[in-house]
N, C-alpha and C positions, 0 to 999 in steps of 0.2 A: 556239622558246625561250620559256619562261615567265618573266615578270618579276613580282616581288612589288611591293607598293605603294611600298616604300622605294626600290627601283631606279627605278621610274617617276618618283617625285618627283625623284630625283637626275638622271636623264636630262632631265627637264623643266627643272631648274635650269641644266644645262649648255647646253641649247638656248636658254633664255631669255638666258643670259649672252652666247652667240655672237650671237644676233639683236640684242641690245641694243648690243653693241659695233659691229656693222655699221651699225645705225641711227645711233649717235652719230657714227661717222666718215664717214657719207655725208650723209644729209638734215640732221642736226643740225649737222654740220661746215659744210655749205654755208650754212645759216642763220646760224651764228655768224660766218662770213666776211662775209656780206652785212651783218650788223649791225655788225661791226667796221669795214668800209669806210664805212658810213653814219655811224658815230660819228666816225671820223677825219675824214671829209669835212666834217661839221658843225663840228668844231673848227677845221679849216683855213679854212673859209669865214668863220667868225667873225673869225679873225686877218686874212684877206685883206680883209674888209669894213672892219675897223678901220684897216688900212694904207691902203686907197684913200681913206677919209675923211680920214685924217691928211695924206696927200700932195696931195690935191686943192687945198689952199690955196696950194701953191707953183706952180701952173700959172695963168699969166695969158693966154697965147695959145699957139697951137700951135707957134710958132717960138721960144718962150722956152727958152733953155738954162739953166734955173734952177740957181742956185748953191746946192746943198744937199748935205749929207753923208749920202747914202743909207745908207752902210755903218754909220755910227754909230747912226742911229735904228733901222735894221732889226735890228741885232745886239742893241741894248739893249731894244727894245720888242716886236718882232713874231715874230722867228724863233726856232726851237729847233734843236738840233743835227742832228736827222734831217729838217729841212725846208729846201727850197730856195725862194727867192723871186726872182721876176723882175719888173722894171718894164718893161713892153712898151709900145712906142709905137703910134700909130695905124696904122703901116705893118707891124705885126706884127714889128717889129725889137726886139731886147732892148736896152733902154737901160742896164739894170743887172741883174747876176746875183750871188747870194751864193755861187755855185759857179764853178769854173773851166771845166768841160766843158759848154759850151752849144751848142745847135744853131745853125747859120748862119741858118736861116730857119724860122719857125714857120708852121703853116697858119692860115687865117682862123679866129680863135678863136670868133667868133660861130657859125660853121658847125660847128666842131669840137665845141662843147659841146651843140649841138642842143637848146636850150631847157631845159637842166638846169644846175645850178650846179657839178656835179662829173662827171668822167669818169675812167676808167682806161684807159691805153694808152701808146703811144710816139710820140704826135703824128704819126701816119701815117708812122712810120719815121724821124722826125727825130732821135729819141734812141735810144741803144743799150739802154736798159732801160725797163721799164714804170713809170709813175708813177700815183699818185692825184693828180689835179690839180683845183684850184678857181681861179676867177678872179672879180675884182670890178672893174668899170670905174672909172676916175678921172674925175670930172665936176666942173666948176667953172662956175657961172653957166650951166647948161644946155649947156655945151660939153664934148664928149668929148675927153680928152687921152691916153687909153691905158688899160692894165690893170695891176692887181696880180695876178700869177699865183703860186700856191703849189703846190709839188710835194712829195710824199712817196713815197719808193721803195716799190714793192709788196713788195719783199723784207722791208722793215721791218714792213709790215702782216702779211705772211705769217708772220713770226717771232712776232708778237704772237698771231696766230691759232693757231699751233702751241702756244704757251705755254698759251693758254686751253683748247685741246683736251686737252693733257696733264693739266691740272687736272681736266677733266671725266672723262677716262679713269681717272685715279688715284682720283678720288672714287668712280666706279662700281666699280672693283676692290675698294676698301675696303668699300663697302656689300655687294658680293657675298660677300666673305670673312666679313663679319659675319653675312650670311644663311646662309652655310654652317655657321657656328658654331651658329646657331639650329637649323639642320637636324640637326646632331649632337645637340644637346640634345633635339630632338624625337624622334630615334631612341632616345635613352636613356630618356626619360620617357614616351613614347607608343608608339613602334613596337615596342620590345622587349616591354613588357607586352602589347601587342596580339598579338604572335606567340605569347606564352605562352597567352593566352586561346584563340587559334585552335587551337593544338596540343592544349590541354585539351579543347576542343569536339570535336575529332576522336577523342580517346580516349573521351570520354563517348559519342559516336556509335557507337563499336565495342562499347559495353557495359562499358567499363573504368571503373566508377563508383568504384573505389578509387584512382584517380589522385590523387596528393598534391602534385604539383609546381606547382600553380596558386597561387602566393603572390605577391601584389603589395604592395610596401611603401609605395607612395605613398598619400596620403589624398585621392583624387579619384574621378572617375567610373570610371576603370579599376579601382580598388580595389572600388568598389561593384559593378561588373559581375562581377569575379572572385569576390567573396563570394557574389553571387547565383547564379553558376554552381556554386560549391562547394555551396551550399545545395540547388540543384536536383539536383546529383549525389547528395547524401545522400538526398534525397527519392526519387530513382529507385532508389537502392540499397535503401532501406527498402521501397519499393513492390515491387521485385523479390523481396526476402526474404519480404514479406507474401504475394506471389503464390505463391511456392513453398510457403509454409506453408499457404496457402489450399487449394492443390491437394492437398497431403498430408492436410490435415484432412478435406476433403470426400471424398477417396478412402477414408479410414478410415471416415467416417460412412456412406458408401454400401456399402462392402465388407462391414462387419459384419452388417447386416441381410440383405443379399443372400446372404451365405454361409449364414446361419441358414436363410433361406427355401429356398435350393437344397438344403441338407443334409436338412431335414425332408421336403421334397417327394420327394427321391430315396429317402429311407428308407421313406416310405409306399408308393412305387411298387414298390420291390424287396421289400417285405414285412418289412423290418427292424422297422418299427413296426407292431404288430398293429392290426387294424381297430377293436378296441374302445378303443384309445388314440389313434386318429387325431384325434378331436374336440379332445383336449387340445392336440395339436401344431398343429392347424389354427388354434386360437385364438392360439397363439404366432406363427404365420405372419401372421395378420391384424394382430396387435399390431406386428410388424416392418414390415408394409406401411403401417400408419398412421404409424409413425415416419418412413418414407421420404416419405410424402405431406406430413407436417408439415415435414420438412427441405426438400423441394422448394418448398413454399409460402413458407417463410422466405427461401430463396434468391431466389425470384422477387420477393418484396417488397423485399429489399435491392437487387436489380438495378434495380428501378423507381426506388428512391431515387437510385442512382448515375447512371443515364442521364438521368432527367428531373427529378431533385429530387423533393421530396414536395409534391404538389399538395394543399393543405389546403382543406377546405370549412368555413370558419369560421362558426360559428353561436353564438348565445347560448342556453345551456341550464343547467339545474340539475344539478350534478355528483352530488348525493346519490342520486337514483334510479339513475344510471348505476353508482355504486359498489355499491348494494344488488343490482342485477341481476347484476353481474359476480361478486360474492361468492356469489350463489345458484347460479351455474353450476358452482361447485366442490363442491357438496354430495356428489357421489359420491366424489371423490378424498379429501375430508376424512373421510368416513365410513370409508373403507378404512384410514386411519391414525389414526382417532379424534382428529382435529385440529379445534379450534374456531377460527373466524375471528370476531373481535370488532370491531365497527365503533364508533368513538368520534366523536361530532359533537354540535354544538349543535342544538337544535330550530328550525332555520331553513333556508331555501334557500341554496345556495351557487352563485350564478349566475356562470358563467365564459364567456369568449369563446374557443372552441377548435374543433378538428375532433372532433366527438363520437365517431365511429367509431375514430379513431386514438388518442384518449385512453383509450377503453375497452380498446383493444389494449395500451396501456402498463400499465394497472392489471392486466389479465389476466396479462401476462407476469411482472410483479413478484410477484403472488400465486402463480402457478404455480411460479415459482422458489423462493419461500419454502416452499411445501409440499414440494418435492423435498428440501430440506435441513433440514427440521424433523423431529425425532424423533416417534415415536408418543406419543399422549396429551399433546400440547403445544398451545400457543395461537399464533395469529397476529393481531397487532393492526393494524387499518387506522384511521388517525386523520385526520380532516379538520378543518382550522381555517383561519381567514382573518386577514389582517393588512394594513392599508392597502389597496392595490389588488391584492393577490395572494391566491390560495387555495393552501394548502399541503396536500399529501397525502403521508402516510408509510405504508409497509408494513414492519412489524417482525416478525421471527421469533426464536425462541430455539433455533436450531439450532447447527450446527458453527462458524459464523462464517467470516470471510475474513481471511487474513493481510494485514498492511500492504503486503507486496510484491505480492500478488495484486490488491489493491484498485485499483492503477493499470492493471491489464491486463484487468479483467473486461468492459470495453466493447469489447474487440477481438473480431472475428468468429472463431468457432470456439474461443474460449478457454474452457477449463473449469478450475475451481478445483483439481480433483483432477488432478495431473500424469499419473497412470497412466490416467486416463479410465475408471476402474473403478467409481466410486461412483455416477455418474449415467449409467446405460446408455441412458436414453431422451432425454437432453438433446441438443440440436443445437449448443449454444454460440453461438446466434444471437439468443436472446431479448433479452439486455441490449443487444446492438448495435442491434437494432431500436428498443428503448426510447430509447436515446441519440439516434438519428437523428430520431425523432418529436419528442422534447422540444426538440432543437436547432432543428428546423424551426419550432417555435412561438416561438423566441427566448427560451426559458425554460431553467431549470437543473435538474439532478438530481445529487444527491450521495449518498454512502454512508458510513455509520458502522458499523464492525463490530469485534467482539472475538472472537478465536478461543475456541471452547468456550462462548460466551455468546449469540451471535446476531448478526443483521445488520438494519440499518434503512436502507431507501431512502426518500428524500424528494424530491419534485419540486414545482415551482410552476406555477401557471396564472394567466393574467391575468383579473381580474374583468370581468364584463360592465359596460359603461358605460351600458346602457339600464335 
């Protein structure tokens, strides 16, 4: 049988209560009884000692039958209703008793008490019930004349003990009931929210990230944990959706060029494409192959970022030569579309602290992206300026622009501005994602400003070199 944590706590409470009651009514009861006997004996002894001191002045010799009213003094001064007092002579005979039922002969008191001032018993069978008994010798002028003996019935002491134990047991039961109320409160404010969280965790483990019943109203750690789990579930849900989208996108981007390559090669093999036109279509095959190579390289780059993070090789360098070299690499593409790239800067070095190769990749991707979406016979402006401890680089084109809705999505992997994916046949949708990863790894920022039909400007920052 499986027990949940609440049942375990409840069983623990019951076992604790049972063991506590057993302990209270055995060991503690015995200790309470001993303490009660000791307390009562101490009170009796104090009374007996006062009585023996009081009466010692009336003994002048052992034969003196002193004329004194025991009853009056004892009733008024020393005895209580539940106490019996005896005046015992040297022969262990009872000279006076405050009760009517007295033993005929007492044992030798000095031997009966065995070097203690109180005992419990029946005087070796001389009495019909047990007593708590104390004695105090009556001495005058170093002469022993007898004893003052005080007795209290053990039944009286036992009744007092029972009364004390009843108070202890009732107090424990009250405390146990209070603890049970606390347990109920615990179940409402802790256990029930915990069971909700456990159930939600099982649902999330099954992949049910749309589970909506994890709602905790309290403002404590349980609420924080529930909110964290809901946030985690939403993250997993988004990740799962992103994964599906990733697979769909990559399948599309690989399928299109592979289909083209397969179709052209089959057409050349079966003679559909004549030999004099094969060179044209072989160039298309090479172009599609280059597209696949570029896509694979971008995927490997992003996979490296995801698995190990971006390992930056930070150095101090002048960004201006890097910008000029990168722009020069686009001479062929710009010539094909009659696009001019204009570089704006002051006549001074722009020393930055960054990973030179990665930053060159950022600028390359941004310019490549600008060329794709710029019309023929247009310009692309690359502007470099510095302010305070930052160098700012912007790439501006005058192409189709990006809608405000798309501007929040362009950093996503495989996202392309054209929903039909028809305008940019060669794009992988990974260039801007790589740019974002690299700039973020440098703890810098990149932002976009765009107007549809007028163009787009990307601007990123770099930290100035401190040397």
